[in-house]
C-alpha positions as CSV (number, residue, x, y, z in Angstrom):
1,X,47.7,13.2,25.1
2,X,49.9,15.7,23.4
3,X,48.1,18.6,21.8
4,X,49.3,18.6,18.1
5,X,47.9,21.6,16.2
6,X,48.5,19.9,12.8
7,X,46.3,16.9,13.7
8,X,42.6,17.5,13.3
9,X,40.4,17.1,16.4
10,X,38.4,13.9,16.8
11,X,35.1,14.1,15.1
12,X,36.1,17.0,12.7
13,X,36.0,16.0,9.1
14,X,37.3,17.9,6.1
15,X,34.4,19.5,4.3
16,X,33.9,18.0,0.9
17,X,33.0,20.0,-2.2
18,X,30.4,19.2,-4.7
19,X,32.1,18.1,-7.9
20,X,29.1,19.2,-10.0
21,X,29.0,22.7,-8.5
22,X,32.8,23.1,-8.9
23,X,32.6,22.0,-12.6
24,X,29.6,24.3,-13.2
25,X,27.2,21.5,-14.2
26,X,23.6,22.6,-14.2
27,X,21.9,19.3,-15.2
28,X,23.0,15.7,-14.7
29,X,22.1,13.7,-17.8
30,X,21.0,10.0,-17.5
31,X,22.8,9.2,-20.7
32,X,26.2,9.9,-19.2
33,X,26.7,6.5,-17.7
34,X,30.4,6.9,-17.0
35,X,29.6,9.9,-14.7
36,X,26.8,8.0,-13.0
37,X,28.9,4.9,-12.3
38,X,31.4,7.0,-10.4
39,X,28.7,7.7,-7.9
40,X,27.7,4.1,-7.4
41,X,29.4,1.4,-5.4
42,X,30.5,-2.0,-6.7
43,X,27.1,-3.5,-5.9
44,X,25.3,-0.9,-8.0
45,X,23.9,1.2,-5.1
46,X,23.9,5.0,-5.2
47,X,26.5,6.4,-2.8
48,X,25.2,8.9,-0.2
49,X,26.0,12.6,0.0
50,X,28.1,12.2,3.1
51,X,30.5,9.9,1.1
52,X,30.6,11.7,-2.2
53,X,30.3,15.3,-1.0
54,X,27.7,16.3,-3.5
55,X,25.2,19.1,-2.7
56,X,21.6,18.2,-1.9
57,X,20.3,19.6,-5.2
58,X,22.9,17.6,-7.3
59,X,22.3,14.5,-5.2
60,X,18.6,14.6,-6.1
61,X,19.4,15.0,-9.8
62,X,22.0,12.3,-9.6
63,X,19.6,9.8,-8.1
64,X,16.9,10.6,-10.6
65,X,19.4,10.2,-13.5
66,X,20.6,6.8,-12.1
67,X,17.0,5.6,-11.8
68,X,16.2,6.7,-15.3
69,X,19.3,5.0,-16.7
70,X,18.5,1.8,-14.8
71,X,14.9,1.8,-16.2
72,X,16.3,2.2,-19.8
73,X,18.8,-0.6,-19.2
74,X,21.8,1.8,-19.7
75,X,23.2,0.6,-16.3
76,X,22.3,-2.5,-14.4
77,X,20.2,-2.5,-11.2
78,X,22.5,-5.1,-9.6
79,X,26.0,-6.1,-10.6
80,X,26.7,-9.5,-12.3
81,X,28.3,-11.1,-9.3
82,X,25.2,-10.4,-7.1
83,X,22.8,-12.3,-9.3
């Protein structure tokens, strides 16, 4: 195998940045469904931190906001094609 310095080593991932920290967002509101849906997959599941790159603090706020929005029927628990 040729040692190529421009190619990252196996197992090394580029560190992701928290979009909320970068934007200076202090609180994630459950009424902002467009923001919440960006952090959910097509089945309606909340995406994990390792995929989205959010910080632990913002991931907790995000999951709480998604659950509140689901309870108030602002976003569905499951997508239409899963029913």
